[in-house]
C-alpha positions in Angstrom: 38.9 -73.6 8.0 41.8 -71.5 6.7 45.5 -72.1 7.3 48.6 -70.0 7.4 52.3 -70.5 8.0 54.3 -68.4 10.5 57.7 -66.9 9.7 59.3 -69.8 11.5 57.4 -72.3 9.2 54.8 -73.7 11.6 51.3 -74.1 10.0 48.3 -73.0 12.0 44.6 -73.6 11.3 42.7 -70.3 11.5 39.1 -69.6 12.5 38.4 -65.8 12.3 36.5 -64.1 15.0 33.2 -63.2 13.5 32.4 -60.6 16.2 35.7 -58.7 16.7 35.8 -55.6 18.9 34.6 -52.5 17.1 37.4 -50.2 15.8 36.4 -47.5 18.2 36.5 -49.9 21.2 39.9 -51.2 20.2 41.2 -47.6 19.7 40.0 -46.7 23.2 41.7 -49.7 24.7 45.0 -48.9 23.0 44.9 -45.2 23.9 44.4 -45.8 27.7 45.5 -49.4 28.3 44.8 -50.9 31.7 46.8 -54.0 32.8 45.0 -57.2 32.0 41.5 -56.0 31.6 40.8 -55.9 27.8 41.9 -58.7 25.4 42.6 -59.0 21.7 40.1 -60.7 19.3 41.9 -64.0 18.9 43.9 -66.6 20.9 46.0 -69.6 20.1 44.8 -73.0 21.2 46.7 -76.4 21.1 45.2 -79.4 22.7 47.0 -82.5 24.0 46.0 -86.0 25.0 48.1 -88.8 26.4 47.2 -91.0 23.5 47.6 -88.7 20.5 50.0 -86.1 21.8 49.8 -82.5 20.6 47.1 -81.6 18.1 47.6 -79.2 15.2 47.9 -75.6 16.6 45.1 -73.1 15.7 44.2 -69.5 16.1 40.6 -69.0 17.1 38.3 -66.3 18.4 39.0 -65.2 22.0 35.7 -66.3 23.5 34.8 -68.0 26.8 35.9 -71.7 26.8 33.8 -74.6 28.0 35.1 -76.7 30.9 33.6 -79.5 32.8 33.1 -78.8 36.5 35.3 -81.9 36.9 38.2 -80.4 35.0 41.3 -81.4 36.9 42.7 -77.9 37.0 39.8 -76.7 39.1 40.5 -79.3 41.7 44.2 -79.8 41.8 45.7 -76.7 40.3 47.7 -78.4 37.6 48.5 -75.2 35.6 51.5 -73.1 34.5 51.9 -69.8 32.6 54.3 -67.3 31.2 54.3 -63.5 30.9 55.8 -61.7 27.9 55.2 -58.5 26.0 55.1 -57.5 22.3 56.5 -54.0 21.5 55.8 -51.8 18.5 58.9 -50.2 17.2 59.1 -46.8 15.5 58.9 -48.4 12.0 55.7 -50.3 12.9 57.3 -53.7 13.3 56.5 -55.8 16.3 59.1 -57.5 18.5 59.4 -59.4 21.7 62.2 -60.0 24.2 64.1 -63.3 24.6 61.1 -65.6 23.8 63.2 -68.7 23.7 64.2 -68.2 27.3 60.5 -68.0 28.3 59.8 -71.1 26.1 62.5 -73.1 27.9 61.2 -72.0 31.3 57.7 -73.0 30.3 58.9 -76.4 29.5 60.7 -76.7 32.9 57.5 -75.5 34.7 55.5 -78.1 32.8 57.9 -80.9 33.8 57.7 -79.9 37.5 53.9 -79.8 37.4 53.6 -83.1 35.5 52.2 -81.4 32.3 53.4 -82.3 28.8 56.3 -80.1 27.5 55.5 -77.9 24.6 58.2 -77.8 21.9 59.9 -74.3 22.4 59.7 -73.8 18.6 55.9 -74.3 18.7 55.7 -72.0 21.7 57.6 -69.2 19.8 55.5 -69.9 16.7 52.3 -69.4 18.7 53.5 -65.9 19.5 54.2 -65.2 15.8 50.8 -66.7 14.8 48.8 -64.5 17.2 50.7 -61.4 16.1 50.1 -62.3 12.5 46.3 -62.1 13.2 46.1 -59.5 16.0 49.0 -57.1 15.2 46.6 -54.1 15.2 46.2 -54.7 19.0 49.8 -53.7 19.7 49.7 -50.1 21.0 52.2 -47.5 19.9 52.2 -44.9 22.7 55.3 -44.6 25.0 55.5 -47.2 27.7 52.8 -49.4 26.2 52.9 -52.9 24.9 50.7 -56.0 24.2 51.0 -58.3 27.2 51.2 -62.0 26.0 50.0 -64.7 28.4 50.7 -68.3 27.3 49.3 -70.8 29.7 48.6 -74.5 30.0 46.2 -76.4 32.2 44.7 -79.8 32.9 41.4 -79.8 31.0 40.5 -83.5 31.5 37.2 -84.1 33.3 38.5 -86.3 36.1 38.4 -86.0 39.9 41.4 -87.9 41.0 44.9 -87.2 42.0 47.1 -88.1 39.0 48.5 -86.1 36.1 45.8 -85.2 33.6 45.5 -87.1 30.3 44.0 -84.1 28.5 45.7 -80.7 28.5 45.0 -77.4 26.8 47.5 -74.7 25.8 46.2 -71.2 25.2 47.8 -67.8 24.4 45.9 -64.6 25.0 46.9 -61.0 24.7 46.0 -57.7 26.4 47.2 -54.1 25.6 48.9 -52.7 28.7 50.6 -49.6 30.1 52.9 -49.4 33.1 52.3 -51.9 35.8 53.0 -49.3 38.5 51.5 -46.0 37.2 54.2 -44.0 38.9 56.9 -45.3 36.5 60.2 -44.7 38.2 58.5 -43.5 41.4 59.8 -45.7 44.2 57.4 -48.2 45.7 57.0 -49.3 49.3 57.4 -53.0 50.2 55.9 -55.0 53.1 58.3 -57.8 54.3 56.2 -60.7 55.4 58.0 -62.5 58.2 55.2 -65.0 58.9 54.1 -66.5 55.5 56.2 -68.0 52.8 55.8 -68.2 49.1 57.8 -71.5 48.5 59.9 -74.1 50.2 62.9 -76.2 49.1 61.7 -79.0 46.9 58.5 -77.3 46.2 57.3 -75.3 43.2 59.1 -72.0 43.8 61.1 -72.2 40.6 58.0 -73.1 38.4 55.8 -70.4 37.1 52.5 -71.9 38.3 49.3 -70.3 39.7 49.6 -71.9 43.1 52.7 -69.8 43.9 50.8 -66.6 43.2 47.7 -67.7 45.1 49.9 -68.3 48.1 51.0 -64.7 47.9 47.6 -63.0 47.8 46.9 -62.9 51.6 50.2 -61.2 52.1 49.6 -58.8 49.3 46.3 -57.7 51.0 48.2 -57.2 54.2 50.8 -55.1 52.4 48.1 -52.9 51.0 46.7 -52.4 54.4 50.1 -51.3 55.6 50.4 -48.7 52.7 52.7 -50.8 50.6 52.4 -51.7 46.9 54.0 -55.1 47.0 55.1 -57.9 49.4 58.6 -59.5 49.9 58.9 -63.0 51.1 61.7 -64.6 53.1 63.0 -68.2 52.9 60.9 -70.9 54.5 63.8 -72.7 56.3 65.3 -69.9 58.4 62.8 -67.1 57.8 65.8 -64.6 57.6 66.8 -64.4 53.9 65.3 -62.5 51.0 63.7 -64.6 48.3 61.3 -62.6 45.9 58.3 -60.4 45.8 54.8 -61.7 45.0 55.5 -61.5 41.3 59.0 -60.0 40.9 62.6 -60.7 41.6 64.5 -58.4 44.0 68.0 -56.8 43.6 70.2 -54.9 46.1 72.9 -52.4 45.1 75.8 -51.7 47.5 77.6 -48.4 47.9 80.5 -49.7 45.7 78.1 -50.5 42.9 77.9 -54.3 43.4 74.6 -55.9 42.6 73.3 -58.6 45.0 70.4 -60.9 44.3 69.1 -64.1 45.9 70.1 -67.3 44.0 67.4 -68.6 41.6 66.4 -72.1 40.6 65.1 -73.6 43.8 62.6 -71.4 45.6 63.2 -68.3 43.5 61.9 -68.0 39.9 64.6 -67.6 37.2 63.3 -64.3 35.9 64.1 -63.3 32.3 64.3 -59.6 33.2 66.4 -60.6 36.3 68.9 -62.4 34.1 69.0 -59.6 31.5 69.6 -56.7 34.0 72.4 -58.7 35.7 74.0 -58.9 32.2 73.5 -55.2 31.7 75.3 -54.5 35.1 78.2 -56.8 34.1 78.4 -54.8 30.8 79.2 -51.8 32.9 82.1 -53.7 34.5 80.2 -53.8 37.8 80.1 -56.9 40.0 77.0 -59.1 40.3 76.7 -61.7 43.1 74.0 -64.3 43.4 74.0 -65.1 47.1 71.7 -65.3 50.1 70.8 -61.9 51.5 70.0 -61.7 55.2 67.2 -59.3 56.1 68.8 -58.1 59.3 72.1 -57.4 57.4 70.1 -55.5 54.6 68.3 -53.3 57.1 71.5 -52.4 58.9 73.3 -51.8 55.6 70.6 -49.5 54.4 70.7 -47.5 57.7 74.5 -47.2 57.5 74.5 -46.2 53.8 76.2 -49.4 52.7 73.2 -50.3 50.5 72.1 -47.4 48.4 69.5 -48.9 46.1 67.0 -51.8 46.1 64.9 -52.6 43.1 62.3 -55.1 41.8 62.2 -56.5 38.3 59.9 -58.6 36.1 58.2 -58.6 32.8 55.2 -56.7 34.0 56.9 -54.1 36.2 60.2 -54.1 34.2 62.6 -52.3 36.6 61.0 -50.6 39.6 62.8 -48.8 42.4 62.0 -49.8 46.0 62.1 -46.8 48.3 61.0 -48.3 51.6 61.0 -51.7 53.4 58.4 -52.1 56.1 57.6 -55.0 58.4 56.9 -56.1 61.9 59.2 -53.8 64.0 60.9 -51.9 61.2 60.3 -49.2 58.6 63.4 -48.2 56.6 63.8 -45.8 53.7 66.3 -46.8 51.1 68.9 -44.1 50.3 67.1 -40.8 50.0 63.8 -42.5 49.1 64.2 -41.7 45.4 65.2 -43.9 42.5 69.0 -44.5 42.3 71.4 -44.0 39.4 71.8 -47.6 38.5 68.1 -48.3 38.8 67.3 -45.5 36.5 70.0 -46.6 34.0 68.7 -50.2 34.0 65.1 -49.1 33.6 65.9 -46.8 30.7 68.4 -49.2 29.0 66.2 -52.3 29.0 63.2 -50.3 27.8 65.3 -48.8 25.0 66.2 -52.4 24.0 62.5 -53.5 24.1 61.5 -50.7 21.7 64.5 -51.0 19.4 65.9 -47.6 20.4 69.5 -48.8 21.1 71.6 -51.5 19.6 70.8 -55.0 20.9 74.3 -56.4 21.4 73.1 -59.6 23.0 70.6 -60.6 20.3 67.7 -60.6 22.8 65.0 -59.1 20.6 62.9 -61.3 18.2 60.7 -60.1 15.5 57.1 -61.3 15.6 55.5 -59.3 12.8 
């Protein structure tokens, strides 16, 4: 088995994929990337046991893994994940965005789901290691990237309700284009007033699969109502905005103030969310993290007091919301088009991702 050291100094074992994707197949995947359907040749794997701790990290072929039918994750959902992207800059170098923030959130999610915490330095090194081997999988066309999916799950063969004593960390990658094919075309959102994504004291602030599984029925309902995504309300009063099925939500008032529901309890602390709030502050515009009442929001939109609503996240970046629909209401935001601030944030953060403007906050990190 070979070994190599990443730029940050972490040593990885390396087993090369003996059956990599043909060059023509890879080129086709990079020229017309579809979200999360084709994957690069390799993956990172790090195993953990309660007795020995974390094993030596390795890069291996991205092939199906073997799991016992009794693997704890299949029965009790003890699993967490992250979502990131690797971007190819004009000079051919490969960068990602605020990986240390993702690494720290990964550790917080692990603590909430009773999984072992992976050292953030090893987490970031795993990104470097995969890019050292699979850098040719990063596309170079406009609005494309390599989606990085680090995740951890209970792999112990044990049917019993307790934290697993064997855990596996994997990192896989998939070339992708825009999450919403329309780019800055506003999307329609279904507001679910019956089902909830998370409750106080639950797992809403952890990035775990169960939160997303809970959103799928509502997502199907949204699609039947002609909407691209679903927005959830709080579980206590059923009146306040929380987040979309996989994205945070922001509201822009007529005076330029950005409002967003507070994170950290039932709302995920999104990396994109935090970044665009900083970009708004950089423009000397106010940002308020506070509860947003749905009835107030609908009235404010109708009266022109709210002029823009947007969704944000790693996959969708910044996406304008042009319509809010639910039981008993159907409201168009502004003129139904993307607003000035939404367009600015979308363009500015993408320019930072691809190294096209100065990164005054030190957010970008070179992977290769």
